[in-house]
VEXVEX-964594 format. One record per residue (C-alpha): residue in one letter; x, y, z. Coordinates in steps of 0.001 Angstrom, whole numbers, plus 500000, padded with zeros to 6 digits. Layout:
N
AXYZ/...
//
This chain:
873
M509698311210594963/L510679314732594058/K514455313756593801/H513424310727591568/R511418312901589286/L514088315602588993/V516720313007588137/G514265311697585497/I513739315167583951/V517426315960583822/G518264312522582516/F515594312728579784/S516793316205578688/A520432315060578453/R519553311852576551/Y517055313458574120/R519067316702573918/W518279317364570169/F514536317053570813/V514624319369573890/L516756321901572150/A514561321911569019/V511530322604571206/A513519325305573184/V514615327071569885/G511016326805568501/L509617328463571630/A512282331092571706/V511695332036568062/Y507919332054568352/S508192334132571595/G510653336607569961/V508301337215566993/F505282337562569350/V507212340174571485/A508307342083568395/R504722342303567097/H503020342869570407/F505492344915572525/A503695347898574154/I504544350039577183/D502057352156579243/T504009355174580488/N501003356645582317/I501892356720585993/N498246356967586902/D497709353516585511/L499993352018588114/I497121352202590651/S493967350076590515/Q490868351812589012/H488629349959591574/L489629351931594561/P487048354548595782/W489376357551595226/R490171356288591779/Q486539355985591010/H485923359597592180/Q488830360536589815/A487301358551586924/A483944360297587519/Y485559363739587439/Q487540362955584313/K484436361635582526/A482568364812583442/F485384367054582223/P487189364990579483/G490170365991577500/E492608366921580228/E494303363544580103/T494863363770576332/M495987367425576133/I499070369154574913/L499776372442576640/A501943374800574590/V503767377379576731/I504752380427574723/D507405382853576109/A508497385956574441/P510586388989575393/T507502391306575318/P503732390828576042/E502811392044572544/L505172389493570883/A503770386754573136/Q500166387661572205/S500989387995568485/A502878384546568478/A500063382794570251/D497399384214567831/R499436383249564693/L500315379762566086/T496718379080566998/K495459380036563571/R498008377860561789/L497502374873564021/Q493801374838563341/E494755374073559747/R496807371003560667/H495308367530560232/E497302366311563287/I495492368748565595/R491764368430566510/S491648371900568130/A493863374683569428/N492623377447571733/K494235380358573429/G493159379476577021/N489596379510577986/G488215382780576454/A491390384861576058/S489759387556573998/F486850387703576541/F489181388442579353/R491108390920577173/R487886392833576754/N486502392534580256/G489664392346582327/L489093395741584037/L485876394410585642/Y487886391840587556/L490037394479589322/P489160395520592882/E487650398987592856/P490700400807594315/E492930399172591704/L490529399974588906/A490310403622590040/S494206403764589954/T494320402232586532/L491713404639585009/T493564407583586557/Q496716406371584882/L494898406167581565/S493612409779581928/R497138411035582335/S498229409114579265/G495356410578577090/P497426413117575076/L500129410550574567/L497613408009573367/G496173410549571024/R499484411305569340/L500215407582568850/A496801406648567686/A496748409464565124/D500128408629563791/P501170404954564491/S504605405437562975/L508157406256563887/R507143409921563352/G504290409497565912/V506694407921568384/M508978410937568048/D505985413209568666/S505056411249571724/I508636411704573088/N508513415407572356/L505216415605574171/S506763413852577188/L509712416312577091/S507302419205577199/G505787417744580427/V509316417627581905/R509963421303580992/F506705422332582597/R507369420020585587/R504260418028585081/I506363414862584986/S509892414117586163/L512654412896583930/D513231409897586118/T509803408666585395/L510599408630581688/A514148407236582091/P513113403493581923/E511143404020578673/F513967406085577167/Q516504403453578029/A514319400688576633/L513860402616573334/S517582403266573033/D518399399620573763/A515960398541571082/I517284400986568395/D520939400154569226/A520112396450568765/V518606397228565339/L521676399199564349/K523882396415565371/G521883393833563408/Q520858392062566642/P517303390885567775/A515423393899569046/Y512264394140571218/F510163396877572700/S506931396888574688/W504297399639575051/S502127397689577417/S503783398655580612/R503101402326579936/L499893402413577888/E497846399274578488/A495097399299581215/G495793397137584188/A497864397585587255/S499702394322587114/K502583393744584741/P501410392433581342/P502304388774580824/T505079387680578514/R503792384163578589/Q500792382706576753/F499250379250576935/L497798377248574117/T495580374270574894/I495820371745572026/S493721368574571457/P495855366238569299/V494962363421566965/L496568360542568717/N498129357502567061/F497597354637569606/T499336352081567361/A502671353911567977/L504706353758571220/E504554357572571289/P500905358341570428/G501303362183570507/E504524362221568538/E503028363343565192/A500952366120566820/E503934367270568882/N506113367459565813/A503355369387564011/V503363372053566745/R507134372389566611/Q507191372472562789/T504505375183562617/A506406377257565220/A509491377011563002/D507572377805559842/L506349381032561493/K509989381726562445/L509006382165566071/P512497381059567412/E514143383671565228/Q511852386288566760/G512993385385570322/V509802383329571002/T510096379873572608/V507306377312572358/R507541374440574830/L505143371522575083/T503974369901578295/G500876368177579504/P499883364442579867/I500604363481576302/P504114365077575923/I505129363916579448/A504093360352578620/D506018360486575250/D509108361949576782/E508882359251579503/F509181356522576868/N512013358370575148/T513862358703578503/L513475354913579066/R514685354258575526/Q517784356504575680/G520900354452576253/A518932351302576645/V520742349403573864/G524209350547575042/N523460349684578649/A522107346241577524/I525354345529575576/I527479346567578489/T525307344445580905/I525569341345578698/A529306341711578357/A529679342130582094/V527519339157582844/L529447336891580442/F532729338016582081/I531403337178585533/L530179333765584284/W533705333167582960/L535169333940586442/A532693331503588024/L532741328735585466/H536007328974583571/S534445327072580603/I533133328754577411/R530958325757576707/I529260325924580115/I528874329702579742/L527218329293576467/A524762326650577853/V523881328937580781/F523521331998578598/F521295330228576109/S519105328758578710/V518543332172580269/A517870333673576847/V515299331087576094/G513525331575579462/L513651335372579008/A511983335218575561/V509256332783576691/T508599334945579842/A508489338168577837/A505939336672575398/A503797335180578195/G504001338500580256/L502733340482577276/G499947337968576632/L498923338304580259/V499001342140580795/G498853343527577223/A501216346398577764/L504049346641580268/N504165349486582701/L507119351512584003/I507661348938586863/S506792345670585158/I509260346410582352/T512023345757584902/F511211342060584751/F513865341726582131/V516597342711584556/L515076340645587435/F514849337552585206/V518451337858584112/G519622338350587644/I517646335476589167/G517580333204586122/V521362333370585954/D521375332373589651/F519517329067588908/G521863328269585976/L524923329133588068/Q523802326973590926/F523146323964588630/S526461324603586706/V528664324938589752/S527107321840591310/Y527617320017588088/R531348321036587914/A531827319889591563/A530153316525590702/R532197316281587536/Y535378316749589538/E534267313860591749/H532930311448589114/H534468312663585791/G531527311147583787/L529161313860582223/M525848311921582534/R526631310738586110/S527614314328587064/L524309315702585625/L522227313114587469/E524172313628590631/T523555317311590337/A519818316791589916/A519764314425592895/T521719316606595364/N520795320114594282/G517575319871592209/G515412319971595308/R516881323215596572/L516463324837593160/V512766323905593146/M512435325272596682/A514155328489595751/A512103329042592595/L508801328350594328/A509623330490597187/T510986333338594973/A507761332996592805/A505557333161595956/G507253336292596946/F506473337975593698/L503011336567593312/S502071337918596746/F501622341318595128/L498799339963592797/P495930340830595308/T497155344390595942/A495878347497594427/Y499283348608593201/N498919347425589565/G502541348455588714/V504051345877591140/S501109343469590783/E501819343039587086/L505527342752587820/G504802339991590433/E502592338199587920/I505218338221585232/A508290337607587488/G506543334938589489/M505732333079586262/G509285333841585006/M510860332098588065/I509028328859587204/I510068329215583552/A513757329784584638/L513604326662586793/V512285324636583887/T514972325822581458/S517642325233584149/L516498321608584473/T515875320933580828/V517594323221578338/L520768323561580436/P521388319808580898/A520616319152577186/L523200321863576167/L525843320502578619/R525330317034577142/L525596318455573587/L528592320655574170/D530390318128576447/P532684320404578556/P535934318734579719/A536238317236583148/E537388319400586055/A540963319307587092/R540737321340590306/P538283321636593188/L535795324549593070/G535779325697596643/Y537854328425598208/A540179326447600489/F541950329674601527/L538780330772603391/C538844327778605648/P540675329731608493/L537963332368608241/D535288329705608568/R537051328489611748/F537357331966613105/L533685332821612597/E532667329422614134/R534738330062617342/H533172333542617750/R529720332533616437/V527643333580619480/V529315336999619884/I528984337794616214/V525353336702615943/A524296338465619165/G526278341693618182/T524775341740614700/V521149341295616032/A521775343895618780/L523164346400616241/V520260345907613793/F517525346257616495/S519300349203618186/A519083351053614769/L515335350619614528/P514621354173615651/L516071355335612287/L512936353935610584/Y510952356842612143/W512798359207609730/L512480356946606697/Q511005359109603842/F508615358250601087/D508493360624598134/F504873360832597062/N505587363193594127/P505246361191590746/M506991363990588918/N510188363213590854/L510236359876588918/R510605361640585610/N513688363204584011/P513605366913584908/K515843367677581926/V513334366773579180/E511187369635577822/S507791368439579012/V508804367878582595/A511074370984582726/T508201373092581449/Y505698371562583990/L508101372292586831/D508581375770585602/I505000376772585301/S504106375030588566/K506220377636590354/D503560380276589409/P501011380414592306/E498448381801589842/I498474378616587768/A496379375831589183/G498559372818589824/R498145370576592797/T494555371370593470/A491659369331594951/E488633369098592593/I485021368425593694/L482236367563591261/A479129369202592738/P475515368195591727/S474738371805590704/L476343375208590388/G474491376509593540/Q475679373595595633/G479169374003594164/N479232377614595295/S478107376616598742/I480894373995598932/A483429376558597746/K482398379033600581/T482804376265603222/L486192375249601890/Q487365378785601583/A486982379220605254/L489499376454606048/P492939377667607123/E494564375210604821/V492862376575601714/A494152379617599675/R491150379748597417/A488125377860596257/I486516378823592955/T483592377840590731/L482096379052587461/L480328381788589507/S483850383064590548/F484177384456586938/I481177386795587456/P482818390093588627/E481492391825591689/E480058395406591668/Q479727395541587962/D477369398544587864/Q479944400858589482/K482814399519587433/L480933399733584101/A479955403260584811/A483506404276585791/I484988402611582693/K482384404213580371/E483053407613581817/K486794407138581159/A486173405587577689/D484113408732576754/Q486916411004577946/L489441409092575808/R487295408485572790/D488794411282570702/D492346410089571658/L491780406483570907/Y489583406881567887/P490987409938566020/E488958411333563154/Q491964411192560884/V495062409025560898/K498091410661559395/A499423409170556142/R502627407162556347/P505597409452556615/T508261409555553934/D511862408547554767/A512902412200554637/E510171413148557156/L511444410342559401/V515019411488559297/S513971415087560069/S511716413823563000/L514499411646564462/A517071414373564265/A514796416960565791/T513774414656568708/A517441413719569264/K518334417449569556/S515537417990572098/L516602415060574222/G520181416310574167/A519229419729575152/L516985418570577944/A519659416330579358/G522236419084579092/K524847418906581854/R522594416975584136/E524020414024586048/G522460410737587020/Q520829407674585477/E517817409559584132/A519982412119582313/Q522086409341580932/A519113407524579596/A518006410616577706/K521523411077576282/N521586407404575244/L518305407792573361/S519439411062571787/E522612409342570447/A520549406254569264/L518088408454567336/L520937410461565662/N522564407147564548/L519302405884563175/A518771409074561324/K522143408670559669/A521435404940558951/S519967403516555721/P516167403495554966/E516146399785555352/T517483400103558917/R514834402698559727/Q512258400268558405/K513583397578560787/A513329399908563697/A509634400631562660/D509081396905562472/V510188396631566045/L508265399542567529/I505060399921565549/P503454396325565534/P503511396110569409/L502044399673569415/D499142398550567282/I498508395586569489/T498543397670572670/L496195400201571215/D493764397532570097/N493865395991573589/L493199399347575167/R490156399933572921/M488772396529573810/S489328396952577489/L487499400270577596/N484444398693575897/P483550395838578363/E480065394185578582/R478194393099581683/V479374389549582455/T476725386934583124/L476501383174583077/D474964383491579669/N477719385315577982/L480823383618579475/P482928381960576755/A481612378507575867/A485060376912576347/L485310378404579823/V481821377116580755/A482662373693579471/H485708373683581683/W483581374426584776/K480119373007584192/T478777369896582505/R475842369833580128/D473684368091582784/G474291370952585236/R477092369429587505/A479714371935588537/R483452371854589275/V484877373283592431/S488653373830592234/V490470374253595650/T494082375513595910/P496247374856598963/K497705377561601095/G501531377423601199/D504070375432599176/A502130372781597316/N505444370952596676/D505907370380600435/N504459366952601372/E503360368061604798/V501505371124603423/L499809369043600800/S498877366266603328/R497244368709605734/F495397370337602838/V494114367081601541/D492969365831604993/A491126369028605543/V489292368929602182/L488382365288602438/K486772365883605856/V484386368358604177/E484114366566600844/P485056362851600934/A484565362501597172/A487130365189596343/T489730364285593682/G492357366208591765/E496148366104591632/A496679366910595309/V494228364124596462/G495652361661593918/I499291362142595019/Q498435361539598795/K496046358632598115/A498489357032595744/G501178357169598419/E498791355474600977/T497808352876598539/V501412351919597667/V502524351803601276/G499342349748602163/A500053347466599105/F503571346672600376/I502468345964603904/E499773343630602582/A502058341984600031/G504857341597602565/T502501339889604966/W501299337470602239/A504855336849600999/L506218335936604430/L503234333769605138/S503357331916601803/I507121331464601873/A506924330224605439/I504275327685604468/L506328326517601420/L509531326226603604/W507601324203606141/L506309321819603492/F509828321196602314/L511857321503605533/R509170320056607961/R510760321918610892/L509537325293612213/S513030326032613594/H514569325621610171/V511889327801608659/G512791330445611253/L516513330045610527/T515718330766606853/L513433333810607307/F515156335551610258/P518218336686608302/L516027337768605487/I514012340078607902/L517318341409609226/A518524342179605746/A515264344094604959/L515563346091608243/V519195346986607539/T518302348095603970/L515710350465605316/E517874351728608116/I520625352573605712/C518100354379603560/S516924356484606466/A520504357193607611/I521689358426604202/G518404360247603374/F517521358013600493/K513760358303599790/L511557355418598862/N509306356106595841/F506622354482593721/A509400352883591576/N512285351903593818/I510095350281596413/I510039347121594207/A513528346494595744/L511681344973598749/P509888342210597010/V513037341475594966/L514962341239598274/L512327338667599429/G512595336654596343/L516427336723595918/G517131336563599637/V514965333473600132/A516721331698597180/F520092332351598661/K519123331308602124/I517397328113600928/Y520615327042599324/Y522502327396602673/I519773325817604848/V519628322733602576/A523411322398602429/W523484322715606266/R520817320058606615/Q522820317820604376/G525766318169606796/Q528011320481604899/T530650322369606856/D533039325158605989/L530416326870603925/L532561329947602982/A535108327622601445/S532514325471599648/P531414325663596030/L528103326831597270/A529604330141598398/R531278330413594962/A527972329990593299/V526110332477595534/F528912335032595275/F529065335059591488/S525254334902591250/G525162337925593455/L527655339675591092/T525680338959587988/T522543340260589648/A524389343347590770/V525505343966587178/A521921343472586005/F520702345969588537/G523490348325587636/S522004348725584211/L518944350242585879/W521159352506587970/M522677353866584817/S519292354683583300/N518484358361582353/H515105357885583917/P515285358982587624/G512649356545588795/T514384353583587068/S517822354836588307/S516645355112592007/M515125351557591489/G518629350304590546/Q520229352056593465/L517900350591596093/L518095347209594409/A521882347248594782/L521745348252598367/S519200345591599130/L521264343049597249/A524391343879599204/C522562343466602473/T521047340152601374/M524424338844600187/A526043339734603492/F523446338128605640/A523414335013603290/I527100334403603021/L528341335604606447/F525362335618608919/Q523339332619607737/P525958329942608513/L526798331411611890/L523059331524612827/M522605327874611880/G525750326669613687/P527446323317613191/P525150320677611481/R523705318010613647/K525621315390611721/K528378315990609283/A528306314697605721/E530545311812604843/P533696313164603068/S533294312829599419/P536141311904597082/A536308315599596037/T536823316547599681/E539442313971600261/K541191315054597076/E540988318744598086/A542441318017601580/S545355316091600085/L546110319035597783/Q546115321312600765/R548476319060602648/
//
């Protein structure tokens, strides 16, 4: 019945070719327009996992409580000095708040608050050391505050030199500052970018002042564009350029969920057109090698193009937006769709060689090979559709589109392709299509069949221990291009242990309960720290406030002089520079060593500055005085703190740690290298034992990995079961079902064993090679099992081997386009697809015929076979 209907479909398509082609062209055009209007791609890796899983619901609840993090741009500002970084961040924040592309821009969560109250967060011994240092700097601060000019800087240097003369301070203590000053002045004299920082010597705080600032930006997103944050990101970069920050040595880099997603799309797009052109050209060349007929090649190519357009439109209609995995259906469709067209065309050519008549050859092809195409398409579709019930949305959507695509490819191969062949009317075949020169190899393999089969099986199973070392990379950032700005910046800042990265987050019912949870988690050996909003209330504030007030009173006259000197004239500056240079030279004298050399260098730089033009001295003042003003202002703020309570914490900080209805966030950081999967796994397990509802990046990475692995085990089981049922329905013999599936299982095992042996890691993207191996591998093996059941022998020398070989080549070229991608996840996908394809091809062409053995009854020699034999003779 199936054979009769297939013959009827092919016959109808060939007879009414114009009608069939008109319908095909209409569908293709409509589908193309639909795709152009509705094409969308979701580059968010988080959307690859089902939202219905418990851990995803915990994640959604946390994101709902603290919204904004998923639609944030983080600007990372780096400058040569802390003062320049602070100034750049302040100016950029102010200008961005005026841009219509930006909703809000903030310097961290309460940067000015922590600038004022930072001393309260120091441990008491560190605070005492810092205040002592400030006391010693009092006279120096007084000179600079009373005269914030180049003249005042010279006075401060002379004061320091007096300390050296009276042995209150050593020259080597001043050497770093002298060298930094001389370097800055030399750079000004040479017309080069110059920088100087006062923070390391004057500003309170024992730790080194930061040269990096962070800006949290909430963008206005354009969801109608493929890159929703592009306008906002361009606005930030343009504003930085308008402020001439790059010319001042300041870099502004963007990262965060929005820039990373936009860069992800850009990475996928880069080189895509060029790769597509190369792929199409290579596929056409392989089709020429396989078919040797431009007319047949055009028929196959057009048939695949129609099927691809219809599948793309139907896929977008089903899922709305493609994801980073489902978008690869284009490559899979070309690879497997061409296989169906090749199988039909090679069979048609073989029949044409036998019968010479076009219609008879088409009907003969439908009768003899249509059934195996239907079996292959249904089994391949079942392999893909088996991922539909899984929680891995990325592959589930791919399975939905690709499974449907296999049926569409089958339909176009049985309708559009015959119609085009009838229309184009390619000439009859003059030569047989098989590889007669491989007959001796067929004979050799048949004679040593048992040894080869047994040896292959033994080798595969002996290598099974390698699977113990098979690695799965759970880190989603490794799927992204590390060279793009957003990812490179993320990887850079994630190296800083002080910056929260892979944390576990808990949403507690109240702040009190959150604090209790934090204490419990803090006691775990896997936890470095656990903090809540209460962690921002400094301890022992009474003692610290008293000590700071006492020091502020002592330094009041120095930091707040009654009178600030008027701006010096240029003549006064020249005199001050020359006098200070002379003092430095006299002090250094004939001393040896780096500290003396630093003093001599500064003396020479000051003399050269005194001899330079007034404009050059003004440039030197512009380098030294603005950072001095910033440092003095920061010192004044830090010595005037206020008691910190929950009521006066910055609103932005409170909103980041506590919801309006009273729920509180607990953030837990792992102890050790958070980029180490083992460290992260132990940390997550420990946290989840205490708080099963914990979420955060650390938990998400681990749970996503478990979900993906579980999805593939579930889908693999369903795929094998559904394919086995389909094969039994067609073949009606369990032994033949086993002969089809066993080589497929061996090919999968060998693929994974090779991955383990060469250290190739599976990840969220490249693991799709396994369902593709099932689909493509089943198709190849069905072709052989049906041919064997029909009594064909010498399969290596047959037209079937030709069709399978060139089909594999076209698929390899299609997968190669993925390998060439700039996107690491897509590239690794192409690599694993190529490896799995090689294993599948080897087991289909070489192992499958040996496993089946000689057919129970040989087919009657066809005219083609007789003609081929006579030619060999």
